[in-house]
N, C-alpha and C positions, 0 to 999 in steps of 0.2 A: 379577611383578605378579599379584595375586589379584583384587582388586576396586578400583574407584576410589571412595574415601570421599566425594569431592566430586561424584560422579555427572556428571563432565565428559565426557559422551559426545556424539557428533555430533548426536543428537536426543533429545528427552525422550520418556518413555513412561509410561503409567499403570501398567504392570506392571514388575516388577523386572528390569532389564537385567543387573545385576551377576551374578546366578546363571548366566545363559546365557553371559556373557563368561568367567566363571571356568571353566565346563565346557569352553568352546572352547579356552582357552589351556592349561589344566591337563591335560585328558584327550584332547581331539580332536587337538591339534597334533601329537603324535607319530605319529598314525595316517594323517593326510591327505596324499596325494600323495608319501609317502615322504620321504627325506632326501637332499639332494644336497650334495656338497662345496662347490659354488659358493654355495649359500644357507645352509648349516647346516640349520635347520628353516625351510622356506620360509613356513609359515603365520605364524610369529612374526616372522621377519626381513623378509619382503616383504609378505605379504597384510595382516596386521593394521595395520601402520603406514599403509599406503595406505588402508585402510578408515577410519581415524580422520580422514582428509582428505576422505572421500566418504561422506555419509550413506546413500546408496542401497546401497553395498557393505557398509557397517557393518551395516545392517539385514538384508541377505541373509546375512551371516555369523552374526548373532545368531539369525535364523530357522532356519538350518541346525543350529546348536548345539541350539536348543530342540527341534527335530524329532528329533534324535538322542536327547535325554533322554526325550521322549514315547514313542518306540518301544521304549525300554528299560524304562520304568516303567509304561506303560499297557498292560494285557494285550490290549486290542482294537486297539491300534496306531492310534488316532484322534488327531488333533491336539488339543492342550489350548487353553484360552482364550489363554494366553500366546503359543503358536505362531500362532494366528489373528490376534492383535493385531500381532505383529511382521510377519507376512505382509502384512497390509493396509497397514501403514505403509510397508513397503518397496516394494510395488507402486505405491503413491501417489507415492513419491519417484522411482521409475523413470519413471512417466508424465510427471512434470514434466521430467525430464532428456530424455525423447524429443522434447520440443518445442524443444529447443535444438540446432540443427544442428551446433554445434561440440563438443558433449559427448555426443550421442546414441549414439555408437559408441566411446567412450573405453574404456580398460582397465578402469576401475571398473564401467562398465555391462556389459561382457562378463562380468567375474567375478561381478557380481550375478546375472546369468542362470544362470551355472554353479552357484552356491551355492543359488539357489532351485530349480534343477533337481534338485540333490541332496536338498533337503528334500522335493520332490514325490515323488522316488523312494522315500524313507523311508516315505511314506504310500501308496505304490503308486498314485499318480495318473498313469497313463500319458499321458492327454491333456495334462495340464499339462507333463509332461516333453517331449512332442513340440513344444508351443508354445514353450517356452524354447529348445529346440534349434534351432528355426527362427529364432528371434531371434538366437541366436549365429551361425548361418550367414550371415544377412544383414549382421550387424555386421562379420563377417570380410570379406565382399565389399566393404563400404564402405571398410574400412581397406586393402584391396588385397592380402590374403593373410595367412596365418599368420605369415610371417616379418616382417611389418610391425608386429606387435603389440609392446607394450612390456614394462616391468618385467624387462628383461634375459632374456627367454625364458620367464619364469614363466607368463604368460598362455597362450602357445602350448603349453607342456607340460601345463597343466591341461586344455586342449581335447583334446589327444591322449589324455589319461588317460580322460576321460569317453567319448570316442569308442571307446576300447578296451573300456570296461565295457559298451557297448551299451545304455545307458539309454533311448535313443529308438528308435522303430521304424526299420526299414530305409529307409522312405520317409516321413519325418514329415510332409511337406506333404500327402500323401494322407490320412494318418491324422488330421491336424488338420482337413482339409476334410470327411471323412466317417468318423467313428470306426467301426471294425468290431468284430465280436465276436471272442472269443478263438479260435473255431473257424476263422474266415476268415483269421486271421493265420498259420496253418500253411502254409508254402510247398508247392506241389504243381506237377506238370507237367501242366496242363490240356490237353484236346484242342483247344480253341479259345481265342483271345485273350480275356482278361477285362478289364473296366474298370480293375482294379487293376494290369494289366500295361502300361498306357499311361505316357507320360513324365510327370514331375512338372509340376504346373500352373505352377510358378514357374520351370521350367527348359525351354529348348528341347530337342527330341529330338536325339540324337547324329546325326552325318552319316557316311555310308559312302562311301568313295571309289569311283570308277568308272575302268576302264581307258580310255586310258592314264593312269597316275598322274602328277601334276605333278612336276617335277624336285625341288622342295624336300621333298615327301613321300617320294620315292625315297631321298633322302639320309638321312632319318630312319630309314626301314625298313632301310637297309643297315647301320645301327649296332646292330641288335638281333640276337639269336641266330637260327640258321637255322630252328628250329621256329616261332618267331614270324614270321619272314619268310614262311614258307609259309602261315601263317594269314592274314597280311596280303594276300598275293598272291591267295589264294582268297576275299578279301573277307569274312573272318570278323570283322575288327576295325574299329571305328569310327576316324575320324581322331583324335578326342580321346584314345581309349585308346592308340593307337599312340604319340602324343607322350608320354603319361604313362609308358608302359612304357620308352621310351627313356631318360627321365630317371631313373626308379627303378632300372633296370639299371645306369646309370652309378654311382649311389650304392651299389648292392649290391656292385659290384666293389671298393669301398674298405672293407676290413675295419676294425672297431674304432670306427666313427663312432657318436657318440651324437646322438640327436635334439635334445638340449638345445642343443648348440653348433653342429653342422654338418648335422643331419639333414634329410631331404627332407619336412619337415612339409607344405608346400603340395602336394606331389605326392601324398602319402597322402590328404590331404583332398580333392583333385581326384578321386582314384581312387574314393572313396566316392560323390561326387556323380555321376560318370559312370555308376557301377553302377546308380544309381536311375533313370537316363535311358535305359538299354538296354531295348528292348521285352522284355516278360516272356517267360520260357521256355515254349515250347509244343512239342507233338509235331511240328508242321509247320514249326518254326523251329529246326532243329538248330544252325544257325550262331549263333543268339542264345544257345542253351544253352551252346555252347562259349565264347562271349564272356563270359557270366556266370561260367563256370569260371575264365577268365583273371583276372577281377576278384577273385574269391575267393582264387585262388592267390596273387596279389600282396599281399592283406591278410595271408595266412598267412606268406608269405615275408618280409614286413616284420617280423613278430614273431620270425621265425627269424634274420634277418640283422642288423637294426639293434639295437644294445645298448640304446638308449633305449626300444625297444618290447618287449623280452623280458619275459615275465611277463604280458603282456596275453593275453586269451583271447577266442575267438569266443563269441557268445551262442548260446542254444539254437536260436533261429530260423535262424541261419546254418548250424548243423549240420544242421537239418532240410532246408534248401535243398541243402546238399552231398549229403545222402543221396538226395534226389529227383533231382538232376542226374546223379549217378554210378551209383547202384544201380537206381533205378526207371526212369530214362530209358535205354533200350537201342536208340535209333534208329540208332546207328553200327554196330550188330552186323551187320546185313545189307548194309551198304554196302561193296562190294568195290573201289570206285574209289579214286583218290588222296585224295579228301576224306575218305572213310571211314577210311582208314589214318591220316590226319593227326589226325582226331578221337580215334581210339583211342590214338595216341601221347600226345596232350595229356592224355587221361584217365589214362593210366598215370603220367605225370609228376605229375599232380595227386594221384592216389591215394597215391603214395609220400610226397609232402610232407604231405598232410593227415592220413594215418594216423599219421605221426610226431608231428605237432602235437597230435593227439587223445589221445596216450598219457598226457599229464599234465594234460589239460583235463577237469575234473570234469563240465562240461556235456555232454561227449561220451561219458561212461562209461555212462550209463543213459538212452538215448533210445528210448522205447517198448520198454524191456527189452533193448535191444541196446547193445553197445559199438561206437561208430561206427568206430573205427580197425580193429577186427576185421572188421566188415562190408565196409569199403572194400577191405581186403587180400584178403578172400575173393573179391571181384569180380575182382581182378587175377589171383590165383593159381589159381582154379578153372579147370582146363584141360578144355574140353569135347571136345577131340580125343583124350583118353585114356579108357580104360575100355571095358567091353563095349557100352555104349550110345552110343559116340562117333558124332557126326554132323558132317561138315564139318570145317573148319579151326579151329584155336584162335584166339580173338579177340586174345589177347596172347601170341604164340608165344615172346616174349623174356622173359616174366615170371619164369621159374624159373631163369634164368641171369643172373649179374651182369656178369662180365667178357666181353671179346670184342666183335667188331664186331656180333654179333647178340644181344648181351646187353642187360639192362635199363639198365645205366649209359650205354651209347651213346645210348639213347633219351632219358634224362634230360639228357644233355649237349647235346642239340639245343635244349633250352629254357633251363634254368639249373641249375647245380650248382657248388659250390665245394669246396675241400678239407675244410673242417670239416663242411659238410652231407653230403658223401659218406660220411664216417665214421659219422655219426649215422644217415643213411638206410639205409646198408648194414647196420648193426647191427639196426635196426628190421626190415628185410627178412628177415634171417636168423632173428630171433625168430619172425616169422610163418611162415616156412618150417618151423621146428621145431614150432611149435604145430600145424600141419596135417600133420606127419609126412612132409614132402617132403624127400628126401635132397638135400643141397647138392652140386653138381658139384665134383669135386676141383680144377679150375682156378679155381673161385670162392673157394678158400681162399688163393689167391696174391694178392699186391697187383698193382696195375696197373703197366705199365712206367713208368719214370721220365719225368716230364713234360719238355717242352722248356725250356731255360733262358731266363731273362728277356731276355738279350742277343739270342738267336735270335728270340724273340717280337717284340722291338722292330724288328729288322732287317726282318722280313717284314710288319710291321703295316700300313704304308702301302700296300704292294702288295696285301695281302689286302683292305683297305678299298676300294681302287679296283676290284678284281676283283668284289667283292660288289655294289658300286654298279652296275657294268656289267650284272651278272646281273639285278638288280632291274629296271633300266630296260628291258632287252631282253625280260624275261619279261612285263612289263606291256604292252609294245608288241605282243607276239605274242598275248597274251590279248585285247587290243582287236581285232586282226585276226580272231582266232577268233570273237569275239562278232559281228563284222560279217558274217562268212560265215554264221554260224548265222541271223542276222536275215534274210539274203537267201534262205534256203531256204524254200520254200513248198510244203508237202506233198510233200517229196522232190524238188522240181524247182528249177532255176535258169534263168531266161529270159535269153537273150542278145539284147538288144533290137536291136542293130545288124544282125544276120543273121536275126532273127525265127525263131530255132531254139531248141529246148529240149534241155538236157543233163540226162539222168537221173542222179541221185545215189542211192547206196544209202541206205536209211532209217537205217542205222547209222553213216553217216559224219557226223562232226560238225565238218567244217572242219579246218584245220591243227591239229596237236597240238603242244603245247609240250614239247620235248625238251631241256631245259637242266639243267645240274647245276653245283653249285659246285665240283665236282672237276675239271671240264673245264680 
């Protein structure tokens, strides 16, 4: 099909529709959203036939096609009269559809917003992109989640695609409410909370659990790796994020899944929504900084693990946030307690993952003149405990070793690593060691001991789960006792009311200490 000589399109227009349709079908179809065996070329086999039945979606497709032509042929990149005519007609049709409760969030309406968002992005209209993205979010909520969308997974895949492109701001609801300048959009780690760090106006703030944790939350926590268990027990993670991590890690353990057929689309979408509701990173909120790192880590991990997400990249704003949280924020440096150690281990895992992801990401190659992956690994590998000006202990004493119980791999395994990622991350680590001229330890040239067989794993699986659950419950109970004892301390004294006597406590005693280990 080139053009319809009868002009039998879903709506009439004063300008030529045929040219935009021809450009869409002939030139854009091979480029948009790739090609999938399930659909062939999805724009031809799925989207265009559906658009012929829905005037609003047809108008959005034609608008997107004409916008593509305008940005190619018009040097100033401004919309032509044809684009504006198509845009106005489509928005009018969408407004009519919004008044119909049965059709206001149908597949055609969602796809119309997606294609109009694409047209707005061609003309660099960020405010319009944010508005359409908000509309898409609310329609997904009305439909009950990504996996409830139709066209055999095509709508869901389109949403994940634009989400990966990062066309909208990280928090579009705030940007739509009060558009900010380009300078204020650069993420920083401010000394005090700013208005932009508050939760979204359309979303309630996330909730943080208090000890003792309820039994159902303990069961969820017991199913995640030990590094995240420690983060949860120290109250770094919100209840919402804990649930998402448990579901995402379940999917990540199943290799070869594609988002189109089996993937955790809803969980990835929920992750991004939770990330916008976390209080903004500040110097006085190191726990929230760590929680933001966890959200960013799972966005990256999704691109590394799920085949349907591979090829997606982080936008420049997220790389700036990573640089701010990892390189500029050094709040964990002077913390010598268990929480400080935990924050540094999380940061080490994140650095290895993010630096590998940034190797092939063009937006990370020249950020303020720096290659982000090099800057991140420099933060990990620069050992302040060595050299003539050494002061104190190294922040990451395990960074220059890979194997062994005190090596980097053992730290990574506390959070998440699989066989494929280990090979890629280890290769990336060695590359940066060589770049900095650091000799690799002879034992790190050897492979790790053979892993336990699957039969052995299954045999111990139930016993391990029960042991971890007991550990989580007991640790939460003791943390609650510890907090209560701290609350009873008043300037170093505890009053025993029955005997009217005072027992002096050392100002350094903090109540009962938690001495539990998964190895017990």
